[in-house]
N, C-alpha and C positions, 0 to 999 in steps of 0.2 A: 497165122495171126492176122486179125482184121485191122483195118486202118485206125480205128479208135485206140486199139491197143498200141499200135505203132506211135501214135501221138503222146499217149500217156507214158509209154516206155521206149524212148528213143535209143536207149542203151541196154542191151542184153548181155549178161555175163554167165558163162557156163563155169560153174564151180566143180571141178572134178576131184573126187576123193576116193579112197579105198572103200570106206563105208563111214557111217555116222555114229559109230560106237563111242563110248565115253572115252575121253582123253583130253589132254591139255590143249591140242590144236583145235578141238571143237568149240572153243571160245568163239570161233568164227561164226558158230551157228546164230548168235545174238546179232551179229552184224548182217548176215544173210536176211534174218527176219525183218530187218528195218530198211533194207535197200529199196523196196518199192516206194517207200516214203520220199525217197530222194530221186524218184524217176528212173530208177535202175531195175531191171527185171532179172532176178537170178534164176537160173535153171541149174539145179543141183544134180550131179550125175555121180551115182555110186557105182564103182566098178564091180564090186564082189558081193555086197550085201547092203541093207539099209542101216539098221542099227537103231539104238535108243533115241537119238536125237531126231530121227526122221519124222516121227510122229508128231513131235513139237512143231516142226517146219510145216508139215502138211496141214495142220490144223489152222495155220495162218495163211493158207493159199499158196505156199511155195511148191512149185513143180519139183518133183523128185522122180528121176529116171534111174532104175537099177538095171544093170546089165548082167548081173549074176555070172561073171566071168569065172572060169576055172581052166585048168590045164587042157581039158578036152575040147572046149569051145572057144578058146582064146582068139583064134584067128578070125573065125566067124563073127564073133562079138565085136572084135576090133574093127571089122568091116562095117558093121551095124553102127558103131560109134561114129565113125567118119561120116556115114550118111545122116546120122541124127544131127551132127553139128552142121552139116550143110543145110539140112531141112530147117532147122531152127534159126539159121542165119545169125549166129551169135557174134556180137561185136568183139568179145574178149573171151579167151580161155584162161582160167585161173586154176592151176593145179596144186594139190597138197600131197606131201609124202612121196616116198621114193618111186613106187610102182605107179602112182598116179601121174608123176611127172614123165616117166618114160612112155607109158600108153597114152596119156591124155595129150601130151605135147606133140608126139608123133601123129596122133589122130587130127589135132588141130592144123598141123602143117599140111596134111593131105586134104584136109577139108577146106583149105584156103583161108583159114582165120589168121589175120595178120598181127593182131594184137595178142601176145601170149606172155602170161605171168607165171613164175615159179615162186611158191611160197616155202621159205626155209624155216623149219620148225625145230631143227636140231643142230648139234655141234659136230656132226659126222664129217669125216674126211672124204676124200675122193673115192667114188665108187670104182671097183676094179671089174676086170673081166668083160664079157659081151655087154652086160648091162652098163658097165662103166664107159664103154665106147659110145653106146647109145646116149648115156647121160651127158658126155662131153659134147656130142653133137647137138643135143637139145640146148645145153647151156650156151653154146656159142650163138645159137639162133633165137634166143629168148630176148624180148625187149625190156623186160623189167623183173627184177628179183626182189622179193619182199622177205627179209629176215625179221624174226620176231624180237631181236635184240641187237644191240651193237656187237655183242659177243658172238652171235650167230652170224652177223654179217662179216666179221673178221675170219671166222672159221671158213665160211664159204669162199671168201676172196683168196685165202691160202690154198685152199683145195683146188680152185678154178681160176688161177691168175690170168688166164687167157679170156675170161668173160669181158666182152667189150662194151656193155651197155649199163644201164642205170640201176642202182641199188637204192631202195627206199626202206628204211627201218620203220616198221609199224608194230607196236607192242600188242600183245594179246590183251583182251578186254573182258569186262564183266558188266551185265546189266545189274548194277549195284542195288538200286531200289527194289527190283524184283527178287534179288538174291536175299536181301535183308527181311523182306516181307515173308518169304518162304521160311527162313530161319526163325523169325519171330512166331510163327504160326506152327512150329514143329511139335509133333506129338511125342517125339523120341526122348528117351531119358537114358541115363547110364545103365540102369537095370536091364534094359532091352538087349544089352551086349554083355550081360553078366558081370557088370562092373559095380562094385559096391557103391552105395549112395554118397558116402563121404570121401571117396577116392579123388585123388588129383589126377586128372586125365590129360595125357600127352597124346595128341592126334597126329598122324601122318597119313597123308592122302598121296599115294604114288604107286605106280606099277612095281611089282617085285622083281625088279631087274637090278643087275649088278651096279649099274651107274647111280642108282638111288642109294646105294650103300646102307641098306637096313641093318646089315651086320654090325655097323658101327654104333647104331642106336641100342642093339642087343647088348654089346659090350659095355655101353654107358649104363645100361640099366643094371648090369652086374656090379659095376663100381659103385653106383648109388646105393645098391642094397636097402631100398626102401619099399616095403610091401604096400605102403599107401599110394605109391605111384603106379598107375596103370597106363598102358600103352595100347592105343586103338589104331589099328592099321586098316585103311580103306584102300583096296586095290589087290591086284592078283598078277601072276606072272611065273616065269620059269624058275625063280629063286625060292618059290614057296616052300617046297620040300626040305631044302637045306636050311632055310631059316627056321622052319619049325623044329628041325633036329637040333639046331644051335640053341634054340630057346629051351628045348627039353633037356639038353646036356647041362645047361647052366641052371636048371630047376627054376625056370622063370615062367612056366606055363600059366600059373594063376594070375600073372601081372600082364600078359600079352593076349589081346583079343584080335584076331585076324578075321575082318568082316567081309573080305572078298570085294569084288567090284560092286559099287552101289552108285545109283544116280542121284541119291539124296545127300549130297555133300553139305548143303546148307543146313539141313536138319540135323545132320550128324555133329557139325561144329557147334551146334547150339548149346551143348552141355560140356564142351571141352575147355580146359583151363589154358593150355598152350598148344602151339603147333610146332613141329620139328620136321625139317626137310634136310636129311644128312647127305644129300648128293654129292658125287665127285664130278659129275658132268651134268649140266643143265643149260639149255638154251634160254629159258625164260622163268618157268615155274608159276603157272596160273593158280596153283593151290596156295601159293603165298598171297596173292592178290584176293583170293577168296577168304583167306584167314584174316586179312586186313579188313575187308568188308564186314566180316562177322564180329570184328572187335576182339579177336583171339591173338595174344602176343605170339610172336614168331621167333623161333631159333633157326638159323639157316647157316649153311656153309659159305665161307668167303671164296667163291669161284666166279669165273666169268659167267655172265648171263644172270646170276643172282645178285652180283655187285650192283647192277643197275636198278634193283628194286628194294634190296635190304641193306640198310645202313646201320652199322654197329652203334648201339646205345642211342639211337635216334628212333627209327620206326621198327627195329628188330635187334636181336643179339646175334651176332655172327662169330662163327668158330672156325678153325682150320679143318679142311676135309680129313676124314679118316683119323680123327683124334678123339677117342671115345672119353678120355679123361677130361678134355676141354668141354666137350659136349655134356658130359655128366655135370660138370660145374655150372654151365650155362642153365640147365634145367633145375638144378638145385637152387641157384640164385633167384630165378623167377618164382619158384615155388615158395621160397622163404620171404619173398619181398612183393606182397600184393600191390603196394603203392608203385613200384617199379613197372609191374605188369599193366596197371592202369595207364601210367604214363606212356609207356611204348604203345599200347593199343590205341590211345588217343591220337598220338602222332601218326600212326599208320592209318587211322580212319580218315584223317585229312589227306594224307598223301595219295590214298587209293582213288580219290576222285578223278585224277588225270587219267585213269584207266577205265573210266566208265564208257560204255558203248556209245553213249551220246556224243562223247568227245572223239573217240577213235573212228567212228564211222565216217567222219569228214576227211580223215586221211585216206580212206579207201575210195571215197567218191573222187577226190583230187587225183588219186593215182589212176583210177579208171578213165576219168575223163581227160587226163593229161596224156595217156597212152593213145586214145583216139585222136586227139589234136596232133600228137607227134607223127601219126602215120597218114593224116589226111592231107 
């Protein structure tokens, strides 16, 4: 890097991730894209593959280095990662997700990077086995932990009570203006998903995993027994086959539309009437923020992580987890009361402004510069 670049970007941050595929944690992509405007140069390191969001960042001039790691080349690629971090002279290493924490933080230690950050995106407990021992070592030697919610912070502290340093909660974020512009220009309509034009559409955007509790929503649909309510699911995962079997057993195939993983969440929400997230465990829920931005009323479960962004009878309707009867009641209540839907959506549209990228990026800048100041 030449001297001009050094002057323009006195602070270089290596953001290490598994990949840049679609997922809640990749809301960080909007932050990365705007860091150069703050005099911070991001270098994105994908350990295993690039993914959907990589193209978006590369178009904006962000450097992305992919190491394509696998079980056969892991040691060699790890050595190359250490060399890369030394060559780039990164001021900070900021890791995402479990494997990235272990591989990225160990590489940063060997590369001599003193400022190291772990980002906590889940409510998971302590990691066990060999990876658990490595994670415990990494945690003890990390200068800053950034959880995505107070609930995630509490879960981390419970799992790693020996962690000695600073914890700074930074919520996930969304480029709200860009999201709304994309939604407003959406070419999608209900019929594209085989949903009747006059149907009441209940959207869910979440991986098909047990913690998202899609089965509770299927049970709620059976209780509702309303053929005019259709459920659109965006996402995929290990629970898909069992959920499809459950839907078929309950003879609800005509009402459920499984769209798989899609990058066009904004466009999909453009024709939906309400959004439902029936999770039993959630660190944050970026899909709720997206629904707020889209002006789509939300029904969410009353659990840690979501309580910080979904307030009953204010900006959302909240129900107990794994309670299909209460969930069905909330859906029916919103379907039957368009004025309540409008009131809740209006409150959410105001509330969501605090999660705009333009506001949250300042917290990242403060965290990065604060770390450098603390070790200098």
